[in-house]
BAPA-734470 format. One record per atom (N, C-alpha, C, O): x, y, z; atom name; chain; residue in one letter. Coordinates in nm, 4 decimals. Layout:
X;Y;Z;CA;A;A .
...
END
This chain:
9.3704;5.2494;10.3407;N;A;M .
9.2354;5.2116;10.3048;CA;A;M .
9.1587;5.1669;10.4289;C;A;M .
9.2146;5.1104;10.5229;O;A;M .
9.0329;5.1937;10.4255;N;A;S .
8.9458;5.1537;10.5344;CA;A;S .
8.9284;5.0019;10.5363;C;A;S .
8.9215;4.9382;10.4312;O;A;S .
8.9216;4.9457;10.6542;N;A;L .
8.9003;4.8019;10.6657;CA;A;L .
8.7526;4.7654;10.6522;C;A;L .
8.7192;4.6484;10.6331;O;A;L .
8.6642;4.8647;10.6621;N;A;K .
8.5221;4.8389;10.6442;CA;A;K .
8.4956;4.8082;10.4980;C;A;K .
8.5605;4.8630;10.4090;O;A;K .
8.4011;4.7213;10.4746;N;A;S .
8.3616;4.6886;10.3382;CA;A;S .
8.2115;4.7076;10.3234;C;A;S .
8.1353;4.6964;10.4194;O;A;S .
8.1718;4.7365;10.2010;N;A;K .
8.0303;4.7494;10.1700;CA;A;K .
8.0074;4.6867;10.0341;C;A;K .
8.0811;4.7136;9.9393;O;A;K .
7.9061;4.6038;10.0246;N;A;N .
7.8726;4.5425;9.8962;CA;A;N .
7.8037;4.6450;9.8074;C;A;N .
7.7153;4.7183;9.8515;O;A;N .
7.8461;4.6485;9.6812;N;A;I .
7.7803;4.7332;9.5827;CA;A;I .
7.7595;4.6512;9.4559;C;A;I .
7.8210;4.5463;9.4370;O;A;I .
7.6740;4.6998;9.3721;N;A;T .
7.6465;4.6319;9.2457;CA;A;T .
7.6869;4.7238;9.1325;C;A;T .
7.6530;4.8422;9.1322;O;A;T .
7.7595;4.6688;9.0362;N;A;F .
7.7965;4.7437;8.9168;CA;A;F .
7.8088;4.6467;8.8015;C;A;F .
7.8137;4.5253;8.8212;O;A;F .
7.8136;4.6999;8.6828;N;A;S .
7.8196;4.6161;8.5632;CA;A;S .
7.9587;4.6194;8.5026;C;A;S .
8.0234;4.7238;8.4951;O;A;S .
8.0030;4.5012;8.4592;N;A;L .
8.1306;4.4872;8.3887;CA;A;L .
8.1058;4.4028;8.2639;C;A;L .
8.0126;4.3225;8.2610;O;A;L .
8.1877;4.4204;8.1619;N;A;P .
8.1737;4.3345;8.0439;CA;A;P .
8.1947;4.1877;8.0819;C;A;P .
8.2802;4.1553;8.1642;O;A;P .
8.1161;4.1008;8.0211;N;A;V .
8.1198;3.9581;8.0523;CA;A;V .
8.2600;3.9014;8.0335;C;A;V .
8.3060;3.8220;8.1157;O;A;V .
8.3290;3.9413;7.9255;N;A;D .
8.4624;3.8853;7.9012;CA;A;D .
8.5612;3.9261;8.0093;C;A;D .
8.6531;3.8506;8.0407;O;A;D .
8.5434;4.0444;8.0664;N;A;L .
8.6306;4.0879;8.1750;CA;A;L .
8.6044;4.0061;8.3012;C;A;L .
8.6978;3.9669;8.3711;O;A;L .
8.4784;3.9809;8.3294;N;A;I .
8.4440;3.8982;8.4455;CA;A;I .
8.5012;3.7576;8.4284;C;A;I .
8.5522;3.6990;8.5238;O;A;I .
8.4927;3.7043;8.3080;N;A;E .
8.5480;3.5707;8.2822;CA;A;E .
8.6994;3.5697;8.3028;C;A;E .
8.7542;3.4746;8.3585;O;A;E .
8.7658;3.6747;8.2582;N;A;K .
8.9109;3.6828;8.2779;CA;A;K .
8.9445;3.6925;8.4265;C;A;K .
9.0399;3.6300;8.4726;O;A;K .
8.8672;3.7700;8.5013;N;A;L .
8.8891;3.7804;8.6459;CA;A;L .
8.8689;3.6448;8.7138;C;A;L .
8.9471;3.6056;8.8005;O;A;L .
8.7639;3.5743;8.6737;N;A;R .
8.7388;3.4411;8.7322;CA;A;R .
8.8535;3.3457;8.6995;C;A;R .
8.8958;3.2669;8.7840;O;A;R .
8.9029;3.3535;8.5770;N;A;E .
9.0163;3.2689;8.5379;CA;A;E .
9.1396;3.3030;8.6211;C;A;E .
9.2125;3.2137;8.6641;O;A;E .
9.1627;3.4317;8.6438;N;A;C .
9.2766;3.4733;8.7283;CA;A;C .
9.2611;3.4185;8.8697;C;A;C .
9.3585;3.3738;8.9302;O;A;C .
9.1400;3.4217;8.9219;N;A;A .
9.1150;3.3681;9.0559;CA;A;A .
9.1315;3.2166;9.0570;C;A;A .
9.1911;3.1611;9.1493;O;A;A .
9.0792;3.1501;8.9554;N;A;D .
9.0910;3.0034;8.9474;CA;A;D .
9.2369;2.9590;8.9382;C;A;D .
9.2726;2.8526;8.9887;O;A;D .
9.3210;3.0399;8.8743;N;A;N .
9.4630;3.0078;8.8595;CA;A;N .
9.5486;3.0664;8.9719;C;A;N .
9.6715;3.0677;8.9641;O;A;N .
9.4813;3.1148;9.0765;N;A;N .
9.5474;3.1698;9.1951;CA;A;N .
9.6377;3.2899;9.1655;C;A;N .
9.7353;3.3134;9.2368;O;A;N .
9.6051;3.3657;9.0606;N;A;H .
9.6779;3.4898;9.0340;CA;A;H .
9.6254;3.6021;9.1236;C;A;H .
9.6974;3.6971;9.1545;O;A;H .
9.5012;3.5901;9.1641;N;A;I .
9.4376;3.6810;9.2592;CA;A;I .
9.3590;3.5956;9.3573;C;A;I .
9.3152;3.4861;9.3221;O;A;I .
9.3401;3.6442;9.4812;N;A;P .
9.2680;3.5625;9.5792;CA;A;P .
9.1224;3.5360;9.5415;C;A;P .
9.0685;3.4290;9.5696;O;A;P .
9.0593;3.6351;9.4774;N;A;S .
8.9190;3.6223;9.4380;CA;A;S .
8.8881;3.7309;9.3359;C;A;S .
8.9672;3.8229;9.3153;O;A;S .
8.7725;3.7188;9.2728;N;A;V .
8.7297;3.8227;9.1786;CA;A;V .
8.7162;3.9559;9.2526;C;A;V .
8.7606;4.0600;9.2041;O;A;V .
8.6551;3.9510;9.3693;N;A;S .
8.6382;4.0745;9.4476;CA;A;S .
8.7733;4.1377;9.4820;C;A;S .
8.7898;4.2594;9.4742;O;A;S .
8.8688;4.0539;9.5196;N;A;A .
9.0019;4.1059;9.5529;CA;A;A .
9.0673;4.1683;9.4304;C;A;A .
9.1334;4.2716;9.4417;O;A;A .
9.0498;4.1072;9.3136;N;A;G .
9.1053;4.1629;9.1907;CA;A;G .
9.0433;4.2964;9.1555;C;A;G .
9.1130;4.3901;9.1165;O;A;G .
8.9118;4.3048;9.1694;N;A;V .
8.8422;4.4318;9.1417;CA;A;V .
8.8869;4.5380;9.2411;C;A;V .
8.9129;4.6520;9.2027;O;A;V .
8.8961;4.5012;9.3693;N;A;R .
8.9377;4.5956;9.4723;CA;A;R .
9.0782;4.6483;9.4436;C;A;R .
9.1025;4.7687;9.4511;O;A;R .
9.1705;4.5577;9.4108;N;A;E .
9.3079;4.5996;9.3819;CA;A;E .
9.3123;4.6910;9.2599;C;A;E .
9.3837;4.7912;9.2600;O;A;E .
9.2370;4.6573;9.1570;N;A;A .
9.2353;4.7393;9.0359;CA;A;A .
9.1813;4.8793;9.0659;C;A;A .
9.2353;4.9787;9.0172;O;A;A .
9.0760;4.8870;9.1452;N;A;I .
9.0181;5.0171;9.1787;CA;A;I .
9.1132;5.0968;9.2675;C;A;I .
9.1260;5.2181;9.2509;O;A;I .
9.1801;5.0302;9.3618;N;A;E .
9.2784;5.0989;9.4461;CA;A;E .
9.3898;5.1594;9.3610;C;A;E .
9.4304;5.2736;9.3825;O;A;E .
9.4388;5.0817;9.2639;N;A;Q .
9.5438;5.1316;9.1754;CA;A;Q .
9.4926;5.2465;9.0894;C;A;Q .
9.5638;5.3447;9.0686;O;A;Q .
9.3713;5.2352;9.0400;N;A;Y .
9.3107;5.3395;8.9574;CA;A;Y .
9.2980;5.4697;9.0359;C;A;Y .
9.3346;5.5764;8.9866;O;A;Y .
9.2465;5.4605;9.1574;N;A;V .
9.2301;5.5795;9.2413;CA;A;V .
9.3669;5.6388;9.2764;C;A;V .
9.3827;5.7609;9.2763;O;A;V .
9.4650;5.5546;9.3063;N;A;A .
9.6002;5.6032;9.3367;CA;A;A .
9.6583;5.6784;9.2166;C;A;A .
9.7237;5.7813;9.2334;O;A;A .
9.6346;5.6273;9.0968;N;A;N .
9.6832;5.6954;8.9764;CA;A;N .
9.6155;5.8307;8.9575;C;A;N .
9.6803;5.9280;8.9188;O;A;N .
9.4858;5.8370;8.9848;N;A;I .
9.4135;5.9646;8.9750;CA;A;I .
9.4700;6.0639;9.0766;C;A;I .
9.4938;6.1801;9.0436;O;A;I .
9.4915;6.0177;9.2006;N;A;E .
9.5462;6.1058;9.3041;CA;A;E .
9.6874;6.1516;9.2684;C;A;E .
9.7225;6.2674;9.2911;O;A;E .
9.7682;6.0618;9.2129;N;A;K .
9.9044;6.0970;9.1724;CA;A;K .
9.9019;6.2026;9.0629;C;A;K .
9.9803;6.2975;9.0665;O;A;K .
9.8125;6.1873;8.9654;N;A;K .
9.8013;6.2851;8.8578;CA;A;K .
9.7538;6.4196;8.9123;C;A;K .
9.8034;6.5244;8.8710;O;A;K .
9.6584;6.4170;9.0043;N;A;A .
9.6084;6.5418;9.0634;CA;A;A .
9.7207;6.6142;9.1379;C;A;A .
9.7325;6.7364;9.1286;O;A;A .
9.8033;6.5392;9.2118;N;A;L .
9.9168;6.5995;9.2822;CA;A;L .
10.0165;6.6571;9.1822;C;A;L .
10.0674;6.7676;9.2008;O;A;L .
10.0437;6.5824;9.0770;N;A;H .
10.1356;6.6310;8.9728;CA;A;H .
10.0835;6.7605;8.9129;C;A;H .
10.1595;6.8555;8.8943;O;A;H .
9.9535;6.7650;8.8825;N;A;D .
9.8943;6.8859;8.8245;CA;A;D .
9.9071;7.0049;8.9186;C;A;D .
9.9358;7.1162;8.8747;O;A;D .
9.8859;6.9819;9.0484;N;A;K .
9.8991;7.0900;9.1471;CA;A;K .
10.0443;7.1367;9.1569;C;A;K .
10.0711;7.2561;9.1700;O;A;K .
10.1376;7.0418;9.1506;N;A;M .
10.2796;7.0799;9.1570;CA;A;M .
10.3197;7.1600;9.0333;C;A;M .
10.3963;7.2558;9.0438;O;A;M .
10.2690;7.1219;8.9178;N;A;M .
10.2982;7.1969;8.7955;CA;A;M .
10.2389;7.3376;8.8031;C;A;M .
10.3003;7.4347;8.7587;O;A;M .
10.1203;7.3466;8.8592;N;A;E .
10.0568;7.4773;8.8774;CA;A;E .
10.1402;7.5635;8.9730;C;A;E .
10.1615;7.6821;8.9480;O;A;E .
10.1865;7.5036;9.0808;N;A;A .
10.2688;7.5772;9.1776;CA;A;A .
10.4006;7.6203;9.1146;C;A;A .
10.4498;7.7297;9.1421;O;A;A .
10.4575;7.5353;9.0305;N;A;A .
10.5848;7.5677;8.9657;CA;A;A .
10.5713;7.6880;8.8735;C;A;A .
10.6700;7.7558;8.8447;O;A;A .
10.4505;7.7144;8.8273;N;A;N .
10.4267;7.8297;8.7413;CA;A;N .
10.3785;7.9523;8.8177;C;A;N .
10.3460;8.0547;8.7576;O;A;N .
10.3740;7.9417;8.9501;N;A;D .
10.3310;8.0529;9.0356;CA;A;D .
10.4553;8.1243;9.0870;C;A;D .
10.5289;8.0699;9.1694;O;A;D .
10.4788;8.2454;9.0388;N;A;A .
10.5999;8.3199;9.0736;CA;A;A .
10.6122;8.3434;9.2237;C;A;A .
10.7217;8.3317;9.2787;O;A;A .
10.5030;8.3761;9.2903;N;A;L .
10.5093;8.4006;9.4350;CA;A;L .
10.5445;8.2730;9.5115;C;A;L .
10.6234;8.2769;9.6059;O;A;L .
10.4868;8.1612;9.4713;N;A;F .
10.5185;8.0343;9.5358;CA;A;F .
10.6659;8.0002;9.5177;C;A;F .
10.7339;7.9625;9.6131;O;A;F .
10.7145;8.0136;9.3952;N;A;M .
10.8541;7.9802;9.3671;CA;A;M .
10.9493;8.0727;9.4430;C;A;M .
11.0545;8.0282;9.4889;O;A;M .
10.9143;8.1998;9.4568;N;A;K .
10.9979;8.2934;9.5335;CA;A;K .
11.0004;8.2518;9.6804;C;A;K .
11.1062;8.2517;9.7432;O;A;K .
10.8845;8.2167;9.7351;N;A;D .
10.8768;8.1721;9.8739;CA;A;D .
10.9561;8.0434;9.8937;C;A;D .
11.0260;8.0290;9.9940;O;A;D .
10.9464;7.9506;9.8003;N;A;L .
11.0222;7.8265;9.8071;CA;A;L .
11.1720;7.8542;9.8054;C;A;L .
11.2471;7.7973;9.8847;O;A;L .
11.2151;7.9411;9.7157;N;A;H .
11.3571;7.9769;9.7076;CA;A;H .
11.4041;8.0404;9.8386;C;A;H .
11.5115;8.0070;9.8887;O;A;H .
11.3241;8.1316;9.8938;N;A;N .
11.3601;8.1964;10.0209;CA;A;N .
11.3710;8.0940;10.1340;C;A;N .
11.4624;8.1013;10.2161;O;A;N .
11.2787;7.9999;10.1382;N;A;S .
11.2826;7.8971;10.2422;CA;A;S .
11.4057;7.8083;10.2263;C;A;S .
11.4714;7.7747;10.3248;O;A;S .
11.4364;7.7708;10.1037;N;A;M .
11.5531;7.6861;10.0792;CA;A;M .
11.6814;7.7606;10.1173;C;A;M .
11.7731;7.7019;10.1748;O;A;M .
11.6871;7.8870;10.0859;N;A;S .
11.8048;7.9672;10.1208;CA;A;S .
11.8198;7.9789;10.2720;C;A;S .
11.9305;7.9692;10.3250;O;A;S .
11.7081;7.9998;10.3408;N;A;A .
11.7110;8.0164;10.4859;CA;A;A .
11.7628;7.8913;10.5561;C;A;A .
11.8246;7.9018;10.6621;O;A;A .
11.7390;7.7742;10.4995;N;A;F .
11.7798;7.6497;10.5625;CA;A;F .
11.9043;7.5877;10.5001;C;A;F .
11.9426;7.4769;10.5379;O;A;F .
11.9672;7.6549;10.4073;N;A;S .
12.0805;7.5956;10.3363;CA;A;S .
12.1968;7.5604;10.4294;C;A;S .
12.2605;7.4566;10.4113;O;A;S .
12.2252;7.6450;10.5282;N;A;V .
12.3357;7.6175;10.6201;CA;A;V .
12.3054;7.4940;10.7050;C;A;V .
12.3894;7.4048;10.7172;O;A;V .
12.1859;7.4887;10.7635;N;A;S .
12.1522;7.3731;10.8471;CA;A;S .
12.1390;7.2467;10.7629;C;A;S .
12.1716;7.1380;10.8104;O;A;S .
12.0920;7.2586;10.6391;N;A;D .
12.0864;7.1420;10.5504;CA;A;D .
12.2270;7.0893;10.5225;C;A;D .
12.2493;6.9682;10.5221;O;A;D .
12.3214;7.1802;10.4992;N;A;A .
12.4600;7.1391;10.4715;CA;A;A .
12.5205;7.0710;10.5950;C;A;A .
12.5926;6.9720;10.5824;O;A;A .
12.4915;7.1232;10.7121;N;A;E .
12.5427;7.0638;10.8360;CA;A;E .
12.4827;6.9244;10.8558;C;A;E .
12.5534;6.8316;10.8950;O;A;E .
12.3547;6.9097;10.8292;N;A;S .
12.2899;6.7786;10.8425;CA;A;S .
12.3489;6.6780;10.7453;C;A;S .
12.3676;6.5612;10.7795;O;A;S .
12.3779;6.7231;10.6253;N;A;A .
12.4367;6.6332;10.5244;CA;A;A .
12.5735;6.5848;10.5697;C;A;A .
12.6082;6.4690;10.5464;O;A;A .
12.6517;6.6706;10.6337;N;A;K .
12.7842;6.6316;10.6844;CA;A;K .
12.7708;6.5268;10.7935;C;A;K .
12.8492;6.4321;10.7991;O;A;K .
12.6701;6.5438;10.8816;N;A;E .
12.6498;6.4513;10.9936;CA;A;E .
12.6060;6.3125;10.9455;C;A;E .
12.6362;6.2124;11.0104;O;A;E .
12.5365;6.3063;10.8342;N;A;E .
12.4857;6.1788;10.7828;CA;A;E .
12.5980;6.0940;10.7235;C;A;E .
12.5839;5.9720;10.7148;O;A;E .
12.7072;6.1545;10.6833;N;A;K .
12.8164;6.0794;10.6197;CA;A;K .
12.9013;6.0102;10.7178;C;A;K .
12.9971;5.9429;10.6799;O;A;K .
END
């Protein structure tokens, strides 16, 4: 995440803001802003994770991709086996 910050204005339900303030008052979060930032970071991470999952599922259904993946795995199987022996 970028260390730069920018103030923005948005609307939240009053009861949610009260809960955030209570969390901050009870030291569960450093501040309301920190709680909102963490929640948005987690939300965006979940969206990105789902997008990656969707792309992987799409690739898994692509016959050419799967053939290329299989060929690549086969080409490196000997060196992978040798590396596994060295790690033990």
